[in-house]
N, C-alpha and C positions, 0 to 999 in steps of 0.2 A: 150392254152397256159394255164399250169398248175397256179393258183392262189398262186401268194407270199406271202401274207397273212399267208398261212399255212404253217407253221414252216419248215415241213418235206422236201415243194419244196423249201424254200428259202437254207436249208442247200445243196440238192442235186444240187442247180444252186452253191453257191460258190464253191461246193469241186470240181465240172464240171473243175469251170474254176479257181482253187488253187486260190481263192480271198484270200488277206490276207490282216486285217481292216489296218488301220493307221490311229495310234494315232494323226498325227496332220491334218486330217481332219474331226474330230470325228465323227467317223461313226459308229451310230448303225442304225439297221433294223429294221422296224417296223414288228410285227410278230403278230397282231391281228385283225380278220378281223373288229370286232363290231369297232373299234377304227377308223379304215380305212374308214368305212360306216358312221362315226361321223362327219370326216371332211368332205368329199364328201357335208353331209348333212347341216351340219355349214355353209359352205362355198357358199352353197345354187349354185350350179353348173348345170348348165341347155345346153342343147346345141344348146341355142346361145352364148352360152362362151368362149372365149378365156383366155385360163389357164397359167398362166407361172407360172413352177415349179422349185421351187429351190431348186437340190441336191436332185435329184431321186433316188440315190443309186444305186439298181438292179432294179427299176421299180416297187417297191411295189405298194405304192400309183400312179406313173404313170399311170399302166393297170385302175385303178379303176376312173381316171381323162379321160382317152381316151375312156371310156365306156360313161362317162355321159357329157363331153364336146363337144362343137364343134369342138375346135382343141388347144394343149397342145404344146408347148415347155417347151421342159424339159432343164436346164442346168448344167452342171457335171462338177464340176472342176477335178476330179481323172481319167485320162485316162484310168486307171486299168478297169474302170467300161462300159467305151463305148461298148467294145465287147460285153459284159453282157447283155444290153438294148438292143445293136443291135439283139439278141437272145429274150427275155424276151419282148420285145414292136414289133416283127414282125409280128405279126398279126393286128395290127392299120396302117391302112394308115392315122390317122391324129393328129400324133403327129413328132416333131422333135427334135431332141438331139443334142444341142449344147456342147461341149467340151470346156467350156469358165470360168473364175470366174467371177460370178456374178456382183462383185463390178467393172468390166472394161467394162461387157457389157452393150452397149447404148439402153437402153430400152425404150424410147420416138422413136426410130427408130422402136422397136420391135412394138409398141403399132400402130404405124403409119403404117406400112407395113400387118399386119397382123388382125389387129381389127378398122382401119379405124380411128384410130383417140381417139376411144372410148375409154372411161376406161376399165382397164383387172381387172382380178381376179388372185391375187397370192396365191397361195399354197408353202407351204415347213416345214420339218423338220428339222429344222437348230440345226449344231452344237453350242453348248454352248458359244465358245471362240468369236462366231463371228456373233450372233444373233445381239446385238444394232448395227455395222458399217453397215448393212444390212439392217437394219428395219431402221434406218437414211438416210443410203443414197437412199433408195426407196424415202421417203417421202421428201427429200431435194432437192432430183432432178426434184421435181413436176410432173415426169409423172402422165398420167392420169391411176389413179388407184381408182377401185370402193370396192375392198378389201383386207386383205390381211390373208389368215386367217394361223397359223402357229404353228405348235409343238416346244415347247421350254421347258428350264428347270423350273420348277414349280417357285421357286426362283424369276426368270426372270419375267413370267409371272404375279406373284406379284406386280413386282416393277411397271410394264408398268398401274397396277390398283390403283400405290399407292396415298394417297391425301398427302399434308403437314403435317408435324411435324413427320410422319412415320420416322421409321429407313431406309425404300424400298423406300423413296421417292427421285425423282436425276430427273438429266437432261433428263434421260430415258422416266420417268414418264410422266414431261413436255411436249416433245417432242410428245408422246403418245399421251396424251391430248386434243393438240392443234392439228394435224390433222384428229384424229380419236376418233370412241367412241369403249372401248377396252372390252372386253369380253370374260372371260373364260368359255368354254365351255365342257369341260373335264378336268379330271385328269386322269392322264396314268400314273399306276405303274412301275417300272423297268422292272418285264418281260414280257410285250410287247413288248422287244425290243431282240434283238440279236446283238453284243453282250449286257448283263447286262448293264445299267447305273447304278451307284452307287448312283442316285439321282431321284427324283420324275419328271415327266415331265406334260407337262399340253398343251392341246390346247386354242389358244387363237385366238378371230377373232378381227378385228380391221377393223370399219366400214370407209371410209374414209368421213370425211365430205365434203359437197360441198362449203361449205365457212367456215372460222376458226370461234371458239366459239369467240374472242375476237380480237377487234379492234386494229391492232398494225401497226404503221406505217413503221417500220424497222423490218422485221421478225429477217434479217441477227445479227442486234446487240442484239435484243432479247435475240437469242440462246447466243453469246459469253456473255451477262450478267448471264444469268442462267449458262452455264457452270465455267464461274468464282466464281462465288458464290458456285457451289459443288466441285469445284476442289480442295478447303480448307476447309471443312466442318466444322471445327473448331473454323474457324474464324469467326467474325463478315462480313456481306455482303458487309457494305464499303470497310473493307481489302481486302477482295475477288477480288472485283474490280479496286481497286486500284494496287492491285498486279498481273491481268491481263495483259502481255505483247502485248495483241492485243487490248484495250481497253485506251483508254487515258481521262479517266475524274478524274480529282481531287476530293479528300475528299470532298470537298466544295461544289462542284457540285452533290455530291451522297447522301449528307445529305442533302441539300436544296432540293432536289425533293424525297426524303422521308419523309421530313418534310409536304413537301406539300401535301403527298397522308395519311398523319396522323400517320407515323408508324416511330417509336423510331428507332435512330440512330445506335443503338446496336443491332438492328434484325438480324438474322444468315438467308441465302436464302433459308433454309429448311422450313421456317417457312409463306414463301410468295407463295402465290396460280400463278396459269397461269394469271388471270387478273390483280393483282398487278405487275407480273413483265412486265405485256405486257404495263402497266401504267407507271413504270417505264422507261422503255426504252422511252416510247412517250414524257417523260419529258425530258428526257436527251437528246435525237434529237432536241428538241426545246434549246438548252445549245449552 
C-alpha cells in the first residue's frame, strides 16, 4: 500500500472516495513523513506495544503504527472514513478500526482485553476543539496509561507546560502536571497538513506518572477547586470557590485554609502551584 505520508498518495485516495473534509470534526491530515517518524520515535512504539490511536483519519499515522507496534486499535468518529481505512490498512492484520466517539469508548475494557490490563500507549492527532475533553477524559478515567503522544495546536501544547502566573496557566496545565510529565517533542508548521490549518501545531508527549507528584486526599475535590478558581480568572480564589455551584465552602473556611498555608486571602487561583492546590484541598477536606 502506498505511504499516505506522501501528499500525492493522500490526494489520490481522497479523490477516489470523493472525501469531503468536515469542519465539525476538525480534520487535518498529516502529509509529512519526517513528522510521522518523529511521532513514532517520541512515543517509543515497539513490537511489545498495544497502541490506541484516536482519530486515524485516512490511516496515515496508522500505517506507521502498524509497522512498529504489536497491535493497534484506531478509533474514528467519522463513518465516511471507515471504507477508506478499510483500503489503506488492508495490508495489516494487527489493526482494528472502531467507528466510535472516543469519549464514549470503554478504554479500561480495551486495555483489559487487548493488553492484559497493562498500561497502553495512546497516539493521536487531535482537533483543537476536543483536545482538552479527550485528554482530561483519558486521565480522569484512570485507565492504565503509559503515555499519550498527541499532535495539538501549538498554543494548547504551551498551555500544558505552563507554570503559575503565566497567561497560559490553567486547569489543563495543572491536570497534565498532576497526571504526567509533559514534553514538547516537535513543532509542526501548517504546511505539514492537508488542508492547511491557520495555526502551528506541536507534538507533545505526556509520560504518565506511576504515582502522583503531590499527596491529595480527595482528587475530585482538588480538581473542583482548580476549575472554580480558573472559571473566573479575574476574581480572587476565595470568590471563585464561593461562587462555584458544586462547592459548599464559605469564605471563612477558605480564608482560614489560605491563612494556614501562609497565603494572602486576596490571592488569585492562577498564582497557586499544584502543591498549593493539593494542600488547600487537604485542609478543606478536614473542615
